[in-house]
N, C-alpha and C positions, 0 to 999 in steps of 0.2 A: 575435617580434612586439613592437613597442614599446607603451608605455602608450596612446598615441593609437589604435593599431590595435585594441587590446582594447576600448577605450571604444566604438569604432565597431561592433565585433562585438556587444558586450552591448547597446548602444543600438539597433541594427538600424534606424536611421533612425526613421521614424514608426511602424514596425511593432513596436518593442520594447514599447510600452505594451500591446499585445495579446498578443504571444508569451509573455513571461515570466509573466504571471498565468495564462495558459492552461496553460503548462508546469507551474507550481506546483500548480494545481488538479488536473491529471492525476496528478501524483505523489501528492498527498494522497488522491485517490480510490483509486488502486491500492494505496497503503499501507493504507487502511481495509479494502479488500476482502481483502487478505492477512491482516490481523489478524482479521477476521471469520471467515475460513475456518479459521484456526488455532484460534480459540476454539471453533468448531463441532465441529472434529475432536476436541478435548479433551473436550467434553461428550459426544459420541457414544462415545468410548472409555470414559469413566467409566460411562456408562449400560450399555454392553455388558458391561463387567466386573462390574457389580453384578447384572445379569440372569444372567450365567453363574454367579456365586456362588449366587444364589437357586435356580437350576435344578439345581445340582450337589448341593444338600443332600438327604439321604435323607428 
């Protein structure tokens, strides 16, 4: 593809002003959900590990 064709693909005519921000917002939200889930899992693992240590004590 030449430069002009890429510009047409990225521009998408009149629709580019809607499509690219929507695409960026979607990626941002999915990244945030992934990060939130990762942090929640770490907190849960830490809490379970501490609980296991407490209950294991004589």
